[in-house]
N, C-alpha and C positions, 0 to 999 in steps of 0.2 A: 504493499499499500504506499509506504514511504517513497519507494523508488518510482512507482507508477505516477503518483500525484506530485512528487517532488515537494513534500511538505516542508522540510527543513529549508530548502532553497527559497521557498516562498514565505518563510518566517511564520509558519502556523503549525498546529498540532491536530491530531485526530479529534480530541475533545472540542477544540475550538471550531472545527469544521462541522462536527455534529450539531453543536449549538447553533451555528450559523444556518444549517440546513433546516433545523426545526423552526427557527425564527422566520425564515423566508416562507416555509410551508404555512405556518399559522397566519401570516399576513396576506396570503393569497388563496387560502383554502375556500374562501367565500365563492370562488368561481365554480366549485363543485355543485353549488345549489342555484346560483344565479344563472349560469350558462344554460342549463336544461330548461329553466323557467322561461328564458327569453326565446330560445330556439323552438321550444315546443309550441309556441303561439303560431308558428308556420304550418303546424300539422305534424311535425316530427314527433316520433315517440319519445317521451320525456326520459324514461328509464334508459333507453338506448343512447340518448345524448349524454346522459350521466356517465355511461361506461365509455363513450367516445371521448368525452372530456378527460377522464382519468387516463385512458390509454394514450391520448395525444400528449398530455402533460408528462407522462412517464417516458415515452419514447423520445420526445423532443428534448426533455431535460437530461436524460441519459446520454444522448448524442452530444449535447452541450458539455457535459461533465467528462465523458470518456474520450471524445475527439478533440475538443478545444482545451480541456482542463481549466475551465473558468467557472466561478460560482454563480452562474446565472440560471434561472428556472424559466421554463416555457409552459404555456397553457394557452387555450382559446382566449383571445384578447377581448376585454371590455371595450365598448365603442365599436369595434369591428363586428362583434356579434349583434349589436343594435343595428348597425348598417345592414347586415345580412337580413335581419328580420323586417325592420321597419321601412328601409329604403328599397332594397332589392326585391323582397317578396311582396310586402304590402304596398309599397309606393310604385314600383315599376311593373309589378304583375308577374314576375317570374316564379316558377314553382321552387320549392326548397331543393329539389333534386337539381335543377338548373343552376341555382345559386351555389350548390356544392361544386358543380362543374367549374363555375367561375373562380371559386376559391382555389381549386386544384390548378387551374391555368395560372392564377396569380402566383402560386407557389413555384411553378415551373419558371416563370418570368424572373422571380427573385433568385432562383438557382442560377439561371443564365447570366444575369447581371453580376452575380457574385463570382462565378467562374471566369467570366470575361473581364474581371477587375473593374467593372463600372462602379460598383459600390465603393471599392477602394479608392477610385479616383475622386468620387464625390467627397468622401471623408477627408482626403488630403487637400481638397480645394477649399474646405470650410475654414474661414479665418479664426485664429485663436480666440478673439474676443467673443465671437458667437458660440464657440465651444464652451467657454466659461459661462455664457448666458444660458446655454442649453442645460448645463449642470444645475445652475441655480433655478432654472425654470422647472426642471423635474422635481427639485426639492420643494418648490412652492406648490407645484401640482399635487405632490404626495401629501403635503401639509393640508391642502384644501380638502382632499379626500378624507384625511384624518379628522378634520374639523367638522365635516358634515356627518361622518359616522359617529362622532362623539356627541352630536346634537348640540355643539357649542354655538352654532349659528342657526338662527331661526328664520324661516321664510313664511310670509303671510300676505294675504291679499283679500280684499272684500269682494262681495258679489258685484258691486258697481264697477270694480276693476276688470271684470270679465267681458270680453268682446266675442260674440258668437257669430261665425259665418258658416252656414251649411252645417257640416258635421264637426267643424273645428272650433275650438275655444282657446283664446289667447288671453293671458292675464297681463295687464299693464300696471305700472306703479307697484310692483311686487316689493314689499318691505322686508328687509332683513336686518338682523341685529344680533346682539349677544343674548343667549338664553339666560333665564333667571335661576337656573339650576334647581328648579323644583322637579324637573324630569329626572327620574332615577337613572336613566341611561347616561345623561349628561353628568350627573353627580358621580357615577361610578367611573366614567371616563376621566374626570378631573382627578379623582383619587388615583387612578392608574397613571396619569400623567405626572402627578407629584411623586409617586412612588418610583417611576422609571427615571425621572430626573435625579432624584436622590441617589438611586443605585449607580447611575452614570457618574455623578459627582464623586461618589466613594470608590469609583473604578472597579466595581464588581464585575467579574467575568461573566459574560452572557447577560448583562444588565437588562437588555431589551426583552430577551426571552423570559427572564424571571419576572419582569414587569407584566408581561402578557399573562403568564400562569398565575401570578399573585392576584392580578385584577380579576381574573376568571373566578378564582376561589372567593374573593371578597364579594363578587357579584352574586354568589350563591345565597349569601345572607341578605342581600339587598333585593332578591327576587328577579334579578336581571338575567343571571346565568340559569338556563332552563335545564336542570338535571333530569327533569321528567322525561326528556327525550331518550334517555338510556333505557327506560322500561320497554320501549318499542323496538329494541335492537333486532335487526334481522340479518342473517348471514346468507341470504339468497343473492346470488349473483345475477344481475339483470342481463338479458341477451342484447348484444349489439346488432343483431341481424337486421332489425328494421331500418338502420341507417348505413350499414356497412356496404360499400361499393354501390351506392344508390345514385351516383352522379349521372345526369342526363345530358350528354353532350349532343346527342341527335336532336333533342327538343330545343336545346339552346340555340342551335344554328339552323333550325328548320324554316325560319322566316327571314328572307333576305333583307326585308325592310327594317328589321330590328338589329342588323349587324352593327351599325354605328352605336346604338344604345348598349349592346352587349360589350363591345370593345371599350367604350368610354367608361362603363361601370368597372370592368376588369382594371383599367388604367387607374381609376380612383382607388380601388382596393389595393393595388400594387404600390402606388405612391404612398398611401397612408401607412401601410405595413412596413415599407422600406425605411421611411423616416422615423417612425416609431422606434424601430430597432436601432437605427443609427443614433438617434437621440439618447436612447437608453444606455448604449455602450459608451458614448462620449460623456454622458452626464454622470454615470456611476463608475464605470470601469477605469477611466483615466484618473479621476479624482482619487480613487482608493488605491491606485498603483497596480491594479490588476493588469492593465495594459501600460507598463512602464515605458521609460524612454527607450530602453534597449529593444523592447517588443515593437514600439512605434517605429524605430529605425528599420527594423527587419520588415515591418509591414509596408513601409514606403518603398524599400528596395528589394525585398525578397520575392521569391517565386515559389509556386506550388504549395500554397498554404503553409508557409514556413513560420508565420506569426500566429500568436493566440488569437488576435483580433480577427484575422482573416478566417481562421477555422471557426470562430464563433459565429461570424456572419454566415458561413456556409451551414452551420448547424441550425441557425435560425431559418434560413431559406428552405431547407428540406422539411422542416416541421410543419409548414403550412400545407404542403401537398399531402403529407401523411395524415394530417388531421382531416382533410377533406375526404380522403378514402375512408376513414373511420366513421365520419359523419358529423363533423363540427365545423364551425366557422374558423377564420384565420387563427392559427396557433402562432404565437409571437413571444418574444422575450419579455418577461414581466418587470416592470419598473419596481415592483415590490422587492425584487432581488437586493435592492439597496439596503433593505432592513437586515438581511443576513450578512451582507458585506460590511455593514457598520459594526457588527459584533465580532468581526475578525475573519469571516469567510474569504479565502483567497484562491482556492483551487477547485478542481472539478469534483472533489469529494463532497463539498457542500451540495452540489447539484445532484450527486448520487443519492445523498440522504433525502433530499427533497423528492426525487423520483420514487424512492422506496416508500416514503410516507404517502404519496399519492396512490401507489399501488395498494397499500394497506387500507386506504380510504374505502375501497370496495367493501371491506368488512366492517370498518369502524366509523362510517359516515355519521352515525348518531353521536359518537364521542367528539368527533371534529365539530359537529354542529352546536355543541353546547358552549364553544368559545364564542362569546358575544362580540359584536363589532365594537362595543365600548372598551373591550380589552385590547384589541389590535390597533384601535385608533390612536392611542398615545404613542405607540411605536412608529407609526407613520409621521406623526407630528415631530418627534425628536429627530427622526431621520432627515426630515426637511430642514431642521435647524443646522444639522451637520453639513448638508449640502449647500447651505447659503454661503459657506466660506468662499466659494469661487467668485462671488461678487466683488470681493476685495481686489481681485486681479484684473478687473476691467478698467480701462482708462476713461473714467467718467469725465475728465476735463476735456476730452475730445468729443464733441457732439456727434460727429459722423460715426463714431464708435459707440457712444452712449446710447443714441436713439435706437439703432437696430438691436442692441443688447437688451435694452429695456422692453421693447415690444416683444422680443422673443420669449422672455420669461413671464411677462404679464399675460400675453395672449395664450401661452401654454397652459397656465393655471385657470384663467377665467373662462376659456372655451372648453376646458377639459380634454385637450388634445395636444399631444407632443408635436404632431404634424402641423397643426395650425400655427403654433408658436414658431416653428422653424420656418414655415412659409412666409409669414409676416416679417419675420426678422430678415430673411433673405431679400425680400422685395425692398424693404426699407434700406438695407445695407447697399444694394445696388444703386438705388436712387441717390442716397447720401454721397456715396463715393463719386458718382457721375457729376453731381452738382459741384462738388468740391474740386473737380478737375483731376480725380484720381482713377479715372475709368480703367486705365491700363493696369492698375494694381489688382483689379479683380480678376480672379482665375476664370478663364473661358467657361469652365464647367458650372461656375456659379451662375453665369448668365443663362446657360441652357436650363439648369434646374429651376431657376427663377421663372423662366418663361413657361416651363412645364407646370409650375404651381399656378401661375396666372391662368394657363389654359384649363386646368382642373377646376379652378374657381368659376370660370365661364360655363364649363360643361355642367357643373353642379347646379349653377343658377337656372339653367334651362331644363335640367332633369327633374 
């Protein structure tokens, strides 16, 4: 194990990697319940999607750990599963089988652009200031997720603020503010946040994991942790047959009049998946030293997947197509991996632990389900604090640098999308540099990617 994962070389231990794996798993285990709930609305069998979610996470994360030797976990992505259900199936009228075919093609595209070094060229073209902004943006994004899970932020609107048009309702003047902490979930999350911060200040090993477990136990006495779920434990393994290999390529391309719609949808899926992954790797891996200067140099000049970053990109690319074959939406690298990295995870052993826990979830899903969002929310908030460090490295006194960086992390958090933040940041960067007479300093690939982002926005507007 030491020789395979190079634990000493990476300054870690088996115990630390196990702690990191458990921490990452607990912060992302919600996908086991949320993904089947979202995809089943399309008519997919919910139990089969549950199995597909687990198997996609296990296979994708194992490839990440064993091939790339990095502590990142993969699973069907939030946001991408909503796009699958509400945009592709409900909005555009495709069947879920045709949507799976789109996801599979998206995965193939990602494999091609990884093998042909396109992803590598994109990463090398991103200016350092935006890389720091992406890291901070992911931190802010994670914190916002944590704040919402903790019920620290309240959202409210009156009936007079509702505008109805046909079957759609839109709320305007939605009020948001700080909760009054009468909500037991918010109160438990606050206790958990204080506990986790104290453990971090005392430099307790595995502080975030102990914070999650401690908060879960405290939640039992507050009535938030529902231990009653354990009484209904079932060891029946659901069948994956209803979704396995159900991709409908023939139906997807049966109508020539829909070809542009099909290709534009696949383009949007691929663009979002690609930049979510790039953002996660740049935002978490480089800051934590997973992809250090030596690996970065090998990445820039090496060949045949000689760097960890390049192998990680390939692992991510293959996971999407594998997930589609099993019967789920895009499988991608999880930003919650930052939680495990923050407690010391540095090698693929962390990923292997996560994969093993996902596999065990087939049998222990009721146990996993008792960990409340109020217990994992503090972990996400403190990880956001840690990732904000990169803001200090941005040259805020240079407005052409400050504006794109600011828009990158602000839009990433407030729109709930890593890709949106990167897109706005890229567009703003190109505009600022051109206006300042520094157009030649922009890498040509930045211009190409920015135009693709603009094209995607136009297509989305008309879809």
